[in-house]
C-alpha positions in Angstrom: -116.5 40.3 25.7 -113.5 38.8 27.5 -113.0 40.8 30.7 -109.3 40.4 30.3 -109.2 42.2 27.0 -111.9 44.9 27.5 -111.0 48.5 28.4 -110.9 48.4 32.2 -113.1 50.9 34.1 -111.3 53.5 36.2 -112.6 53.4 39.7 -110.2 55.8 41.4 -109.3 59.4 41.1 -105.7 60.3 40.2 -103.4 60.8 43.1 -99.9 61.6 42.3 -98.8 60.8 45.9 -99.0 57.1 44.9 -96.4 57.4 42.2 -94.4 59.7 44.5 -94.3 56.9 47.1 -93.1 54.5 44.4 -90.3 56.9 43.4 -89.3 57.1 47.1 -89.1 53.3 47.1 -92.1 53.0 49.4 -95.3 51.0 49.0 -98.1 53.1 47.4 -101.6 53.0 49.0 -102.9 51.2 45.9 -101.3 49.5 42.9 -99.8 52.1 40.6 -99.2 52.4 36.8 -96.3 53.9 34.9 -95.7 54.5 31.2 -93.5 56.9 29.4 -95.8 57.4 26.4 -98.8 55.7 24.7 -99.8 56.3 21.1 -102.3 58.3 19.0 -104.8 55.6 18.2 -104.7 54.4 21.9 -105.3 58.0 23.1 -108.5 58.2 21.0 -109.7 54.9 22.5 -108.9 55.8 26.0 -110.4 59.3 25.7 -113.7 57.6 25.1 -114.9 59.8 22.3 -113.8 63.1 23.8 -112.9 65.5 21.0 -109.2 66.3 20.6 -108.3 69.6 22.2 -105.1 71.5 22.7 -103.8 74.4 24.8 -100.7 76.3 23.6 -99.4 73.3 21.8 -100.3 70.8 24.5 -102.6 68.0 23.4 -105.2 67.7 26.2 -106.6 64.5 24.8 -103.4 62.8 26.0 -104.2 64.0 29.5 -107.7 62.5 29.2 -106.3 59.2 27.9 -103.8 58.9 30.8 -106.5 59.7 33.3 -109.0 57.2 31.9 -106.4 54.5 31.8 -105.7 55.0 35.5 -102.5 56.9 35.6 -101.8 59.5 38.2 -100.0 61.8 35.8 -99.5 62.7 32.2 -96.2 63.0 30.3 -95.4 66.2 28.3 -92.5 67.9 26.7 -92.2 71.7 27.1 -93.0 73.1 23.7 -90.4 75.0 21.7 -87.2 73.1 22.6 -85.5 70.8 20.1 -82.1 70.1 18.7 -82.7 70.3 14.9 -81.1 67.7 12.6 -81.2 66.6 9.0 -83.6 64.3 7.3 -83.9 60.7 8.6 -85.6 57.9 6.7 -87.8 56.5 9.5 -89.5 53.2 8.8 -89.8 50.3 11.2 -86.4 51.4 12.6 -84.0 54.3 12.1 -80.3 54.6 11.4 -78.0 56.2 14.0 -75.9 57.4 11.1 -78.5 59.5 9.3 -79.5 63.1 9.8 -76.2 64.3 11.2 -75.5 68.0 10.7 -72.2 68.6 12.6 -69.0 67.1 11.1 -66.3 69.5 12.4 -65.5 72.6 14.4 -66.8 74.9 11.8 -70.2 73.2 11.5 -70.4 73.0 15.3 -69.9 76.8 15.5 -72.5 77.5 12.8 -75.2 75.2 14.3 -78.3 77.0 15.5 -78.2 75.9 19.1 -81.7 76.2 20.8 -82.2 78.5 23.8 -83.9 76.5 26.6 -85.0 79.8 28.2 -87.2 80.5 25.2 -89.4 77.4 25.7 -93.1 77.9 26.4 -92.9 76.9 30.1 -96.2 78.8 30.6 -97.9 76.1 28.6 -96.9 73.5 31.2 -97.6 75.9 34.1 -101.1 76.7 32.9 -102.0 73.0 32.9 -102.9 73.4 36.6 -106.2 74.8 35.2 -106.9 71.6 33.2 -105.4 68.8 35.2 -107.9 66.5 37.0 -107.6 66.8 40.8 -104.7 64.8 42.1 -103.0 64.6 38.7 -99.5 66.0 37.9 -97.4 66.4 34.8 -94.1 64.5 34.3 -91.9 66.6 32.0 -89.6 64.8 29.6 -87.0 66.2 27.3 -86.5 66.2 23.5 -84.2 63.2 23.9 -81.2 63.1 26.2 -77.6 64.2 26.2 -76.0 61.2 24.4 -79.0 60.7 22.2 -78.9 64.2 20.8 -75.1 64.2 20.4 -75.5 61.1 18.3 -78.3 62.6 16.3 -76.3 65.7 15.5 -73.0 63.9 14.7 -73.9 60.4 13.7 -72.9 57.3 15.7 -70.0 56.2 13.6 -68.8 59.8 13.1 -68.9 60.2 16.9 -66.7 57.1 17.4 -64.1 58.5 15.0 -64.4 62.0 16.5 -63.6 60.7 20.0 -60.3 59.4 18.7 -59.5 62.3 16.4 -61.1 65.4 18.0 -61.8 64.7 21.7 -62.0 68.4 22.5 -64.8 68.8 19.9 -66.6 65.9 21.4 -66.3 67.4 24.9 -67.7 70.7 23.5 -70.6 68.9 21.9 -71.6 67.1 25.1 -71.3 70.5 26.9 -73.4 72.3 24.3 -76.2 69.7 24.6 -75.9 68.9 28.3 -75.8 72.4 29.5 -79.0 73.2 27.6 -80.8 70.2 28.9 -79.7 71.0 32.4 -81.2 74.5 32.0 -84.4 73.1 30.5 -85.0 70.9 33.5 -83.9 73.6 36.0 -86.7 75.8 34.5 -89.3 73.1 34.3 -88.9 71.2 37.6 -90.1 73.9 40.0 -93.5 74.4 38.2 -96.4 73.6 40.4 -98.1 71.4 37.7 -94.9 69.2 37.5 -94.6 66.2 39.8 -91.4 64.7 38.4 -89.1 64.8 35.4 -87.9 62.1 33.0 -84.4 62.4 31.6 -84.8 60.2 28.5 -81.5 59.2 27.0 -81.0 55.8 25.3 -77.5 54.5 26.2 -77.3 51.0 24.6 -78.7 47.9 23.1 -79.1 44.3 24.2 -75.5 43.4 25.0 -73.6 46.6 25.8 -73.7 50.3 26.0 -73.2 52.4 22.8 -70.2 54.1 24.4 -67.6 52.5 26.7 -68.1 53.0 30.4 -64.9 55.1 30.4 -66.3 57.3 27.6 -69.6 57.7 29.5 -67.8 58.7 32.6 -65.7 61.3 30.7 -68.3 62.9 28.5 -71.8 61.9 29.6 -72.1 61.3 33.3 -71.1 64.8 34.4 -74.1 66.2 32.6 -76.5 63.6 33.8 -75.4 64.4 37.4 -76.0 68.1 36.8 -79.4 67.3 35.2 -80.5 65.3 38.3 -79.2 68.1 40.6 -81.3 70.6 38.6 -84.4 68.4 38.9 -83.8 67.9 42.6 -83.2 71.6 43.1 -86.8 72.1 41.9 -88.0 69.7 44.5 -88.9 66.9 42.1 -87.8 63.3 41.6 -85.6 62.4 38.6 -86.5 59.4 36.5 -84.0 57.9 34.0 -85.5 56.4 30.9 -82.8 54.6 29.0 -83.0 51.5 26.8 -80.4 48.8 26.5 -77.8 47.0 28.7 -77.2 48.7 32.0 -75.6 46.3 34.5 -72.1 47.9 34.1 -73.5 51.4 34.8 -76.3 50.7 37.4 -73.9 51.6 40.3 -73.2 55.0 38.7 -76.9 55.6 38.0 -77.7 55.1 41.7 -74.7 56.2 43.6 -73.1 58.9 41.4 -75.9 60.3 39.3 -78.5 59.9 42.1 -81.5 59.0 39.9 -84.6 58.1 41.9 -86.0 55.6 39.4 -85.1 53.8 36.3 -87.4 52.9 33.4 -87.0 50.6 30.3 -86.5 46.8 30.8 -86.2 44.0 28.3 -86.4 40.2 29.0 -83.4 39.6 26.7 -81.3 41.8 28.9 -82.6 41.2 32.4 -86.3 40.5 33.1 -88.0 43.0 35.4 -88.6 40.4 38.0 -84.9 39.8 38.4 -84.2 43.5 38.1 -86.6 44.2 40.9 -85.1 41.6 43.2 -81.6 42.9 42.6 -82.1 46.6 42.6 -85.4 47.7 44.1 -83.9 48.6 47.5 -81.6 51.1 45.7 -83.7 52.6 43.0 -87.4 52.5 42.0 -88.3 50.1 39.2 -90.8 51.4 36.7 -92.6 49.3 34.1 -90.8 46.2 32.8 -93.4 44.0 31.2 -91.4 43.4 28.1 -93.0 45.0 25.0 -92.3 42.0 22.8 -94.0 39.8 25.5 -97.0 42.1 25.6 -97.3 41.9 21.8 -96.8 38.2 21.3 -98.3 36.5 24.4 -102.0 35.9 24.9 -103.8 38.7 26.9 -104.4 36.2 29.7 -100.6 35.6 30.0 -99.9 39.3 30.0 -102.5 39.8 32.8 -101.1 37.0 34.9 -97.5 38.2 34.6 -98.6 41.7 35.5 -100.6 40.5 38.4 -97.7 38.5 39.7 -95.4 41.5 39.4 -97.8 43.5 41.5 -98.0 40.8 44.1 -94.2 40.5 44.2 -93.8 44.2 45.0 -96.9 44.9 47.0 -95.4 44.9 50.5 -91.9 46.1 49.5 -92.9 49.0 47.3 -90.7 50.8 44.8 -92.6 49.5 41.8 -95.2 50.8 39.3 -96.6 48.5 36.6 -96.1 49.2 32.9 -94.5 48.0 29.7 -90.8 47.5 29.4 -90.4 50.6 27.4 -93.6 52.4 26.2 -96.7 51.6 24.2 -96.0 52.1 20.4 -98.8 51.7 17.9 -98.1 48.1 17.1 -99.0 46.9 20.6 -102.4 45.3 20.4 -104.9 47.3 22.4 -106.4 44.2 24.1 -103.0 43.1 25.2 -102.3 46.5 26.8 -105.7 46.5 28.4 -104.9 43.1 29.9 -101.9 44.6 31.6 -103.6 47.6 33.1 -106.5 45.4 34.2 -104.2 43.8 36.7 -104.0 47.2 38.5 -107.7 47.8 38.1 -108.6 44.4 39.6 -106.1 44.8 42.4 -107.6 48.2 43.4 -111.1 46.7 44.0 
């Protein structure tokens, strides 16, 4: 079997301190991996035949998969916290104008807002009994502030609402943002938690979904409070956000105070360039474009990944991974080629 496409052996124990050094923009003691999520079939392969298991709604097979792939952590969402919306027809993509349930002040008042204090934080806390030595949990949310507002209202409806009912828009962002702030304030201090991801998609290839002025008015105050809540729990805050970001990178770093940013796309700004421009201000996570990983030969994926590790080795502030995450359509052998660059560098 081609060693570039085979499942790499894991030769080191998890050590979250390596990722923590990356998040501090330092050089880790060994090359380090980062991914937001993998996918079910890949979990099964990486778990190497271990039977699926769960604990209070937490899939422990995911933990086994992350460990066997060489990650120093596993990502989980605290069970029991979600902003419910209507039916969405999900195929290869989804519409931002489907599933909305809030259209006016009356429907806003009637909406069954979730209580973040009623989440099963104990499920995350008890993972200390199951985590391999050196491994931590990175908690993420059920989407972010802007993402959930759009899900509840619909993107086009939100654009009209900003012009017609700005006070309702302000109340919507507060209703979502304050609950996410509370969610992270509760989760961050847990001993099993090493960091938190605030996952909130803000744009697409050429621009942000909202204008920068609108983001400053409605969105940024809540992200600032979310980061403060995570930092108050003694943990780093990672922003996962897709799309164009050059107009808001200064706010992400200087105003919101995120420690790291994740999600990069070659069509927007290749990770190599992003690293050179921003690594001294914010940690750069992942970045090997998902489309590149899918379309290029495994050897090319391996060589680009290896080169990215070499680029950042002495300067730090970088962990290798895909540009976004690993959905089910990413060929396994192409993904293995990427993580083999870390495995080989650790020898």
